[in-house]
N, C-alpha and C positions, 0 to 999 in steps of 0.2 A: 699800740695797736693790739687788738684782741687776738687771742689764740683760737684757731679753728679747732673744733672737736676732733677732726681727722688727724691733727698733728700731735694729739696726746699719745704717749706710749702706753703700753698695756698696764704698766704699774701705776700710771697716773689715774687710769680708770678705776683700778682696785683701791687706790688711796681715796678716791672720791666716794666709792661705795662704803668704805670704812667710815668716812666722815658722815655720810648720810645715816649710817647705822647708829653711830654714837649720838647724833642729834635726835634720831627717832627714839632711841632708848630714853634719853633725857626727857623728851616730850611725853612719852608714855608714862614714865614715873611721875611726872608733874600732873598728868591727867588722873592718875590713880590717887594722888594726894588730894586733888580737888574733889574727886568723887567721895573720898572718905570724910571730908569736911562738909559735904552737902552742896558744893559749888557746881557751877556749870562745867562739865568736863567733856561733852560730846565734841566740841570744836578741837580740843587737844587730841582726842582719840582719832578724829578725822585727819588732823595734821600728821600724827604719827603714822597713820596708814599711808598717806601720800608720800611721806619720807621713806617708808619701807618699799613702796613701789619704785621710787627713785633709786634706792639702794640696789634693788634687784636689776634695774636697767643698767646702772653703772657696772655692776658685777658681771652681768652677761656680756656687756661690751668689752670689759677687761679680759674675760676668758676667750672671747672670739679673737681679740687682738693678740693674745698670748699664743693661741693655737695657730693663728695665721703666721 
């Protein structure tokens, strides 16, 4: 049975934000290496941007849940 997002503790949201941040950093570094070799990199930059937005969302939810 899937877990409802409202059942996640505050630290679960912050771990999710950390995971999003690590994947965003890896994606950004890969995009930089593609740009250096002359490959298509705009998709990876866009993906890194979306991952950063997800990281911010998870981090904000974790802080709200911690303060609550």
